[in-house]
C-alpha positions as CSV (number, residue, x, y, z in Angstrom):
1,M,111.8,86.2,155.6
2,L,109.6,83.8,157.6
3,K,108.8,81.9,154.4
4,R,112.5,81.3,153.8
5,F,113.0,80.2,157.4
6,I,110.1,77.7,157.1
7,S,111.6,76.3,153.9
8,Y,114.4,74.7,155.9
9,Y,111.8,72.5,157.7
10,R,110.4,70.9,154.5
11,P,113.0,68.1,154.1
12,Y,112.4,67.1,157.7
13,K,108.6,67.1,157.9
14,A,108.5,63.6,159.4
15,L,110.9,64.6,162.2
16,F,109.1,67.9,162.7
17,S,105.8,66.1,162.9
18,L,107.2,63.5,165.4
19,D,108.6,66.3,167.5
20,M,105.3,68.2,167.5
21,I,103.2,65.1,168.3
22,A,105.5,64.2,171.2
23,A,105.3,67.8,172.5
24,T,101.5,67.9,172.2
25,V,101.0,64.5,173.9
26,G,103.4,65.5,176.7
27,A,101.7,68.9,177.2
28,L,98.2,67.3,177.3
29,L,99.3,64.7,179.8
30,S,100.7,67.4,182.1
31,I,97.2,68.8,182.5
32,T,95.8,65.6,183.9
33,F,97.7,65.6,187.2
34,P,95.8,68.6,188.9
35,Q,92.5,67.1,187.7
36,I,93.3,63.6,189.0
37,T,94.3,65.3,192.3
38,R,91.0,67.2,192.4
39,E,89.1,63.9,191.9
40,L,91.0,62.2,194.7
41,L,90.2,65.1,197.1
42,R,86.6,65.5,196.0
43,N,85.3,61.9,195.6
44,Y,87.6,59.2,196.7
45,I,89.6,60.3,199.8
46,P,86.5,61.6,201.7
47,N,84.6,58.3,200.8
48,K,87.7,56.2,201.6
49,N,87.3,54.5,198.2
50,W,90.7,52.7,198.3
51,Q,90.1,50.8,195.0
52,M,89.6,53.9,192.9
53,M,92.5,55.6,194.6
54,V,94.8,52.7,193.6
55,I,93.4,52.9,190.0
56,L,94.1,56.6,189.8
57,F,97.6,56.1,191.3
58,I,98.3,53.5,188.5
59,I,97.0,55.9,185.9
60,M,99.2,58.7,187.2
61,F,102.3,56.4,187.2
62,S,101.4,55.3,183.6
63,I,101.2,58.9,182.6
64,Y,104.6,59.6,184.1
65,V,106.0,56.6,182.0
66,V,104.4,57.9,178.8
67,Q,105.8,61.4,179.5
68,I,109.3,60.0,179.9
69,F,108.9,58.4,176.4
70,T,107.5,61.6,174.8
71,T,110.3,63.7,176.4
72,Y,112.9,61.3,175.0
73,L,111.4,61.5,171.5
74,R,111.1,65.3,171.7
75,V,114.6,66.0,173.0
76,R,116.3,63.4,170.7
77,W,114.6,63.9,167.4
78,G,113.9,67.6,167.9
79,H,117.6,68.3,168.4
80,I,118.6,65.9,165.5
81,M,116.2,67.9,163.2
82,G,117.9,71.1,164.4
83,V,121.3,69.6,163.6
84,Y,120.2,68.7,160.1
85,M,118.8,72.1,159.5
86,E,122.0,73.8,160.7
87,S,124.0,71.5,158.4
88,D,121.7,72.5,155.4
89,M,122.0,76.2,156.2
90,R,125.8,76.0,156.6
91,Q,126.1,74.1,153.3
92,D,123.9,76.6,151.5
93,L,126.0,79.5,153.0
94,F,129.3,77.8,152.1
95,E,128.2,77.1,148.5
96,H,126.9,80.6,148.2
97,L,130.3,82.0,149.3
98,Q,132.1,79.8,146.8
99,R,130.1,81.5,144.0
100,Q,131.2,85.0,145.1
101,S,133.8,86.9,143.1
102,F,137.1,88.2,144.4
103,T,135.5,91.6,144.8
104,Y,133.2,90.3,147.5
105,F,136.1,88.8,149.6
106,D,138.2,92.0,149.1
107,N,135.4,93.9,150.8
108,T,134.3,91.4,153.5
109,K,136.1,90.5,156.7
110,T,136.8,86.8,157.2
111,G,135.9,87.0,160.9
112,H,132.4,88.3,160.0
113,L,131.8,85.4,157.7
114,M,133.1,82.9,160.3
115,S,130.7,84.4,162.8
116,R,127.8,83.8,160.5
117,I,128.9,80.2,159.7
118,T,129.3,79.3,163.3
119,N,127.7,81.5,166.0
120,D,124.7,82.8,163.9
121,L,123.8,79.4,162.5
122,F,123.8,77.8,165.9
123,M,121.5,80.4,167.3
124,I,119.2,80.1,164.3
125,T,118.8,76.3,164.6
126,E,118.3,76.5,168.4
127,T,115.3,78.8,167.5
128,A,114.2,76.4,164.7
129,H,114.1,73.5,167.1
130,H,113.0,75.0,170.4
131,G,110.8,77.7,168.9
132,P,107.8,75.8,167.5
133,E,108.1,73.2,170.3
134,D,108.0,75.7,173.1
135,L,105.2,77.6,171.4
136,L,103.1,74.5,170.9
137,I,103.7,73.2,174.5
138,S,102.9,76.6,176.0
139,I,99.7,77.2,174.0
140,T,98.5,73.6,174.6
141,V,99.1,73.7,178.3
142,I,97.8,77.2,178.9
143,I,94.6,76.9,176.8
144,G,94.0,73.3,177.9
145,S,94.5,74.1,181.6
146,Y,92.1,77.0,181.5
147,I,89.4,75.0,179.6
148,V,89.5,72.5,182.5
149,M,89.7,75.3,185.1
150,F,86.7,77.1,183.7
151,I,84.8,73.8,183.6
152,N,85.7,73.1,187.3
153,N,85.1,76.6,188.7
154,V,84.3,79.7,186.7
155,P,84.8,82.4,189.5
156,L,88.2,81.1,190.5
157,A,89.2,80.7,186.8
158,F,88.3,84.3,186.1
159,I,90.3,85.5,189.1
160,S,93.4,83.5,188.3
161,I,93.4,84.6,184.6
162,I,93.6,88.3,185.5
163,P,97.5,88.7,185.5
164,L,97.9,86.5,182.4
165,P,97.2,89.0,179.6
166,F,99.4,91.6,181.2
167,M,102.2,89.0,181.6
168,L,102.0,87.9,177.9
169,F,101.6,91.4,176.5
170,Y,104.7,92.7,178.4
171,G,106.7,89.7,177.3
172,M,105.8,90.1,173.6
173,H,106.2,93.9,173.6
174,Y,109.5,94.0,175.4
175,G,110.9,91.4,173.1
176,R,111.7,94.1,170.4
177,K,114.2,95.7,172.7
178,L,115.8,92.3,173.3
179,K,116.1,91.8,169.6
180,E,118.0,95.1,169.2
181,G,120.4,94.1,172.0
182,F,121.0,90.6,170.5
183,R,121.6,92.1,167.0
184,A,124.2,94.5,168.4
185,V,126.0,91.6,170.3
186,R,126.0,89.4,167.1
187,S,127.6,92.3,165.2
188,T,130.3,93.0,167.7
189,V,131.1,89.3,168.0
190,A,131.9,89.3,164.3
191,D,134.2,92.3,164.8
192,V,136.0,90.5,167.6
193,N,136.4,87.4,165.4
194,S,137.8,89.5,162.6
195,V,140.5,91.1,164.8
196,V,141.5,87.8,166.3
197,E,141.6,86.1,162.8
198,N,143.8,88.9,161.4
199,S,146.1,88.9,164.4
200,I,146.6,85.1,164.3
201,Q,147.2,85.1,160.5
202,G,149.7,87.9,160.8
203,V,151.4,86.7,164.0
204,R,154.8,86.5,162.3
205,E,154.6,90.1,161.1
206,V,153.3,91.2,164.5
207,Q,156.2,89.6,166.4
208,S,158.9,90.5,163.9
209,Y,157.8,94.2,164.1
210,T,157.3,93.9,167.9
211,S,153.8,95.2,167.5
212,E,152.2,93.1,170.2
213,K,151.2,96.2,172.2
214,E,149.5,97.8,169.2
215,E,147.6,94.6,168.5
216,N,146.6,94.3,172.1
217,L,145.2,97.8,172.1
218,K,143.4,97.1,168.8
219,F,141.8,94.0,170.4
220,M,141.1,95.9,173.6
221,A,139.1,98.5,171.6
222,V,136.8,96.0,169.9
223,N,136.6,93.9,173.1
224,Q,135.4,96.9,175.0
225,V,132.7,97.6,172.4
226,F,131.6,93.9,172.7
227,Q,131.7,94.2,176.5
228,Q,129.4,97.3,176.3
229,A,127.0,95.6,173.9
230,K,126.8,92.6,176.2
231,S,126.3,94.8,179.2
232,D,123.5,96.7,177.5
233,Q,121.9,93.4,176.5
234,Y,122.0,92.1,180.1
235,R,120.6,95.4,181.4
236,I,117.6,94.9,179.1
237,M,117.4,91.2,180.1
238,A,117.6,92.1,183.8
239,R,114.7,94.5,183.5
240,Y,112.8,92.1,181.4
241,E,113.3,89.0,183.6
242,S,112.7,90.9,186.9
243,T,109.4,92.3,185.7
244,M,108.4,88.8,184.5
245,M,109.3,87.4,187.9
246,F,107.0,90.0,189.4
247,F,104.1,88.9,187.1
248,R,104.8,85.2,187.9
249,E,104.6,85.9,191.7
250,L,101.5,88.1,191.1
251,Y,99.9,85.2,189.3
252,Y,100.4,82.9,192.4
253,F,99.3,85.7,194.7
254,V,96.1,86.5,192.9
255,T,95.1,82.8,192.7
256,V,95.9,82.1,196.3
257,A,94.4,85.3,197.7
258,G,91.3,85.1,195.4
259,G,90.9,81.4,196.2
260,A,91.2,81.9,199.9
261,I,88.5,84.7,199.9
262,L,86.2,82.5,197.8
263,I,86.7,79.6,200.2
264,Y,86.0,82.0,203.1
265,V,82.6,83.0,201.5
266,D,81.8,79.4,200.6
267,I,81.9,79.9,196.9
268,V,84.9,77.6,196.2
269,P,85.4,74.2,197.8
270,V,88.9,73.3,199.1
271,Y,89.5,70.6,196.5
272,D,89.0,73.2,193.7
273,F,91.3,75.6,195.4
274,V,94.1,72.9,195.7
275,A,93.5,71.8,192.1
276,F,93.9,75.5,191.0
277,I,97.1,75.9,192.9
278,L,98.4,72.8,191.0
279,F,97.1,74.1,187.7
280,V,99.0,77.4,188.3
281,S,102.2,75.2,188.9
282,V,101.4,73.5,185.6
283,V,100.7,76.7,183.7
284,L,103.7,78.8,184.9
285,P,106.5,76.7,183.2
286,P,104.8,77.0,179.8
287,I,104.4,80.8,180.4
288,D,108.2,80.8,181.1
289,R,108.6,78.8,177.9
290,L,106.6,81.3,176.1
291,I,108.6,84.2,177.5
292,S,111.9,82.3,176.7
293,F,110.5,81.6,173.2
294,T,110.1,85.4,172.7
295,E,113.6,86.0,173.9
296,Q,115.0,83.1,171.8
297,L,113.0,84.1,168.8
298,Q,114.5,87.6,168.9
299,Q,118.0,86.1,169.0
300,G,117.3,83.6,166.3
301,M,115.6,86.2,164.0
302,A,118.5,88.6,164.5
303,A,120.9,85.9,163.5
304,F,118.7,84.8,160.6
305,E,118.6,88.4,159.3
306,R,122.4,88.4,159.2
307,F,122.3,85.0,157.5
308,I,119.9,86.3,154.9
309,E,122.0,89.4,154.3
310,V,124.8,87.2,153.1
311,M,122.6,84.8,151.1
312,D,120.9,87.8,149.3
313,I,124.2,89.1,148.0
314,Q,124.4,88.1,144.4
315,S,127.7,87.5,142.8
316,D,128.7,90.2,140.4
317,I,130.2,87.6,138.0
318,N,127.7,85.0,136.8
319,D,127.1,82.9,133.7
320,I,124.8,84.7,131.3
321,E,121.7,82.9,130.0
322,G,122.8,80.6,127.2
323,A,126.5,80.8,128.1
324,Q,128.7,78.7,125.9
325,E,131.5,76.2,126.7
326,L,134.9,77.5,125.8
327,N,136.0,76.1,122.5
328,I,139.8,76.7,122.7
329,N,142.1,76.2,119.8
330,S,145.4,78.2,119.8
331,G,144.7,79.9,123.1
332,S,145.1,83.5,121.9
333,V,144.1,86.2,124.4
334,Q,143.0,89.7,123.5
335,L,142.1,92.7,125.8
336,E,140.2,95.4,123.9
337,H,140.0,98.9,125.5
338,V,139.6,97.4,129.0
339,T,138.9,99.7,131.9
340,F,138.6,98.5,135.5
341,S,138.2,99.9,139.0
342,Y,137.6,98.1,142.3
343,G,134.6,100.3,143.2
344,E,132.6,103.3,142.1
345,E,134.3,105.6,144.6
346,E,137.8,104.3,144.0
347,D,140.3,105.4,141.4
348,T,140.5,103.5,138.1
349,V,143.2,100.8,138.2
350,L,143.3,100.1,134.4
351,E,142.2,102.5,131.7
352,D,141.6,101.7,128.0
353,V,144.1,98.8,128.1
354,S,144.5,96.7,124.9
355,L,146.7,93.6,124.6
356,N,147.1,91.0,121.8
357,I,148.6,87.7,123.0
358,A,149.2,85.1,120.3
359,G,148.3,81.5,121.0
360,G,151.2,79.5,122.2
361,S,153.4,82.6,122.9
362,T,155.0,83.7,126.2
363,V,154.1,87.2,127.2
364,A,155.5,89.2,130.1
365,I,153.7,92.0,131.9
366,V,155.9,94.3,133.9
367,G,155.7,97.6,135.8
368,D,156.1,99.1,139.2
369,S,154.3,97.7,142.2
370,G,150.7,98.7,142.2
371,A,150.6,99.4,138.5
372,G,147.7,96.9,138.0
373,K,149.6,93.9,136.6
374,S,147.9,91.3,138.8
375,T,144.5,92.9,138.3
376,L,144.9,92.8,134.6
377,V,145.6,89.0,134.4
378,S,142.8,88.4,136.9
379,L,140.3,89.7,134.3
380,I,141.2,86.8,131.9
381,P,139.6,84.0,134.1
382,R,136.9,86.5,135.2
383,F,138.1,86.7,138.8
384,Y,137.2,90.3,138.3
385,E,134.9,91.9,135.7
386,A,136.0,94.8,133.5
387,Q,133.7,97.9,133.7
388,A,134.4,98.6,130.0
389,G,136.0,96.8,127.1
390,R,136.2,93.1,126.2
391,V,138.4,90.2,127.1
392,L,138.5,87.5,124.4
393,I,140.0,84.0,124.2
394,D,140.3,82.7,120.6
395,D,137.9,85.5,119.7
396,Q,135.3,84.4,122.2
397,D,134.2,87.1,124.8
398,V,134.8,85.6,128.2
399,K,131.5,87.0,129.4
400,T,129.7,84.7,127.0
401,L,131.4,81.6,128.3
402,T,130.6,79.4,131.3
403,K,133.0,80.2,134.2
404,K,133.7,76.5,134.7
405,S,134.8,75.9,131.1
406,L,136.8,79.2,131.1
407,R,138.7,78.6,134.3
408,G,139.1,74.9,133.5
409,Q,141.4,76.0,130.6
410,I,143.4,78.5,132.6
411,G,146.1,77.5,135.2
412,V,147.3,80.1,137.7
413,V,150.4,80.2,139.8
414,Q,150.1,82.9,142.4
415,Q,152.9,84.8,144.0
416,N,151.6,83.9,147.5
417,V,150.7,80.3,147.0
418,F,147.9,78.9,149.1
419,L,148.1,75.3,150.3
420,F,145.2,73.7,152.1
421,D,145.7,72.1,155.5
422,G,146.2,68.5,154.4
423,T,148.7,66.3,152.6
424,I,150.8,67.1,149.6
425,R,148.8,64.5,147.7
426,E,145.5,66.2,148.6
427,N,146.9,69.6,147.5
428,L,148.1,68.2,144.2
429,L,144.7,66.6,143.4
430,Y,143.2,70.0,143.1
431,G,144.9,70.0,139.7
432,K,143.3,66.8,138.6
433,K,140.7,64.9,140.6
434,G,141.5,61.2,140.9
435,A,145.0,61.4,139.4
436,S,147.1,58.3,139.9
437,D,150.4,58.2,141.7
438,E,152.2,57.9,138.3
439,E,150.5,61.1,137.2
440,L,151.4,62.9,140.4
441,Y,155.0,61.9,140.3
442,A,155.2,62.9,136.6
443,A,153.9,66.4,137.5
444,L,156.4,66.6,140.4
445,E,159.2,65.6,138.1
446,M,158.3,68.4,135.7
447,A,158.2,70.8,138.7
448,S,161.6,69.7,140.0
449,L,160.1,68.3,143.2
450,T,160.6,64.5,142.9
451,Q,163.8,64.5,145.0
452,F,162.3,66.6,147.7
453,I,159.1,64.5,148.0
454,S,161.1,61.3,148.0
455,S,163.2,62.6,150.9
456,L,160.1,62.9,153.1
457,P,159.3,59.8,155.3
458,Q,155.6,59.9,154.3
459,G,156.2,61.1,150.7
460,L,153.0,62.4,149.1
461,D,151.1,61.8,152.3
462,T,153.2,64.3,154.3
463,L,151.0,66.9,156.0
464,V,151.8,70.4,155.0
465,K,150.1,72.0,158.0
466,E,148.0,75.1,157.8
467,H,148.8,77.2,154.6
468,G,151.9,75.0,154.1
469,T,154.0,76.4,156.9
470,R,156.3,73.4,156.8
471,L,157.4,74.2,153.3
472,S,159.7,77.0,151.9
473,G,158.3,79.6,149.5
474,G,160.1,77.9,146.6
475,Q,158.7,74.5,147.5
476,K,155.2,75.8,147.7
477,Q,155.5,77.5,144.4
478,R,156.7,74.3,142.7
479,I,153.8,72.4,144.2
480,S,151.6,75.0,142.6
481,I,153.3,74.5,139.3
482,A,152.9,70.7,139.7
483,R,149.2,71.3,140.2
484,V,149.0,73.3,137.0
485,F,150.9,70.5,135.2
486,L,148.2,68.1,136.4
487,K,145.4,70.4,135.3
488,N,147.0,70.7,131.8
489,P,145.4,74.0,130.8
490,K,145.9,75.7,127.4
491,I,146.6,79.1,129.1
492,I,148.8,79.7,132.1
493,I,149.2,82.8,134.3
494,F,152.4,83.0,136.2
495,D,151.8,85.8,138.7
496,E,154.9,87.4,140.2
497,A,156.1,83.9,141.1
498,T,159.8,84.6,141.4
499,S,159.9,88.0,143.3
500,S,161.2,86.8,146.7
501,L,163.3,83.7,146.2
502,D,167.0,82.8,146.5
503,S,168.9,82.2,143.3
504,E,168.7,78.3,143.5
505,N,165.0,78.2,144.0
506,E,164.5,80.9,141.3
507,K,166.5,78.8,138.9
508,Q,164.5,75.6,139.6
509,I,161.2,77.5,139.3
510,Q,162.3,79.1,136.0
511,E,163.2,75.7,134.6
512,A,159.9,74.3,135.7
513,F,158.1,77.3,134.2
514,I,159.8,76.9,130.8
515,R,158.6,73.2,130.7
516,L,155.1,74.3,131.8
517,A,154.9,77.0,129.1
518,K,155.9,74.8,126.3
519,G,153.0,74.4,123.8
520,R,150.8,76.8,125.9
521,T,149.9,80.4,126.0
522,A,151.9,81.8,129.0
523,I,151.4,85.1,130.7
524,V,154.1,85.9,133.2
525,I,154.4,88.8,135.7
526,A,157.8,89.3,137.4
527,H,159.6,92.0,139.3
528,R,162.9,90.6,138.2
529,L,163.1,91.5,134.5
530,A,166.0,89.0,133.9
531,T,163.4,86.3,134.2
532,V,161.4,87.6,131.2
533,R,164.2,88.4,128.7
534,N,163.2,85.6,126.4
535,A,159.5,86.4,126.3
536,D,158.0,86.8,122.8
537,M,156.3,90.0,123.9
538,I,156.6,92.3,126.9
539,Y,154.0,94.9,127.9
540,V,154.9,97.7,130.3
541,I,152.1,99.1,132.4
542,D,152.3,102.5,134.1
543,K,149.7,105.0,135.2
544,K,146.8,102.6,134.4
545,K,147.9,102.2,130.7
546,V,150.2,100.1,128.5
547,I,153.0,102.6,127.7
548,E,155.4,100.3,126.0
549,Q,155.4,96.9,124.2
550,G,157.9,94.8,122.3
551,N,160.6,92.2,123.0
552,H,163.4,92.7,125.4
553,A,165.9,94.0,122.9
554,S,163.6,96.5,121.3
555,L,162.4,97.9,124.7
556,V,166.0,98.3,125.9
557,A,166.8,100.1,122.7
558,L,163.8,102.3,123.2
559,E,165.4,103.7,126.4
560,G,162.0,104.2,128.0
561,Q,160.4,102.9,131.2
562,Y,161.4,99.3,130.7
563,A,165.0,100.3,130.0
564,K,165.1,102.3,133.2
565,L,163.7,99.3,135.2
566,Y,166.1,96.9,133.6
567,K,169.1,99.2,134.2
568,H,168.1,99.8,137.8
569,Q,167.8,96.0,138.5
570,S,171.1,95.3,136.7
571,L,173.1,97.6,139.0
């Protein structure tokens, strides 16, 4: 894990080196002040050597100026390096998430992912920047100071160093408990984020069902868990910091008491005693840094472990070695004895399903809610992977094709259309990058949206707000259809796109779909069977299997499941 953490420093070796050099120079310069004071007290003040005193004052002032400069470099470029590393980690995590299959997102809470992308990464990069810097400064000052202290006066140096090993050992040892506390807090933060995210996304449902009290209780439960985790963390921190404060005061006490006794017995001169008190003042902040480094390291490593947990999750749908580009001709689709379930412990959703969809035909898939219709069509672009059987396009197994070429030839109109927070133009351009206004308006015309877009003051540059909340369901679905027109795929999947619309919107969408399906292989799923009467073939799914197939007339004449559904909807 440490090797992976260090790898994020490599692109910024120059910045890291500058930060470390500035930290080292600043640390070494801080050691000079007690020694200069010692020389003043020992040689120049007693001898009233004013000239040397002025020279030492100038040297001290010059050192202050240099320290200001090194501090500026360390703070500025060290933090900039941290920002760059955080950006790289966030980019890696985002790109990694983009490669995950639908199964991963089905099983992962959005709030947990948001916590990793924001809170965890901030904590990691704070450790990445301050960790090496604090460690280097602490070691340089502590070792450097004690080298000078032992040169100056061995007995007093031995006395003052007595509390130091105990102080450092306790700080390092107790850090493990801190790490456990920080890990628990990071986990509960993710739970809180998840509940908040769900509640905000579902605020319309919450208010329409007057479920505010239930949501408040749900949030209260996770908030109390978070509160307890934070309380436990602060209890550990309080014990840790109070003990460390005792050691810090003991450090002063041992040096002062020991020095006073040695002065009393004429072993240590006063100027060495004063210098040692100043050295203790110089050494204590680095010790605090070292202790803080231990605490920060535990936080950072706990966060990095969570980051690595996500980065180590491999997508269950990948291009195989030697995957081929999809060479599409007619656009025929076959499913051969396909079986699928969402998890090992879950019931099978589809079992031994076979379909044969001719290129250029329009095929409807119908069945009760939960029968597996949407799951079935999601196997074609490999949004999910079948556990058994094969999915073929023009006799090419989709598992042998690159995902990019496969999905590039399939256009999907979902029932719940997702629009990105941006303009209508930006949402349309997902269908074809760099499309001209002429191409955009041509697609809008085919989707029966030109009149609506023209009525907007800002036209294509109208903001749709988050998830397209300014648009009706029918308008969003027609924008989705326009996107598919721009994409111009050979195969289209129309997933339950007319299940909750008024008759006028349904008519416009059906007309747009007919234009979209022309010359393409079209697979449509609809609850309203009247919308699929003209399909070339209809497959009826029930109890995990295809139980009927044929055109509308033949299935009605069969008087089976399809006929029952059609009769029920006709009443």
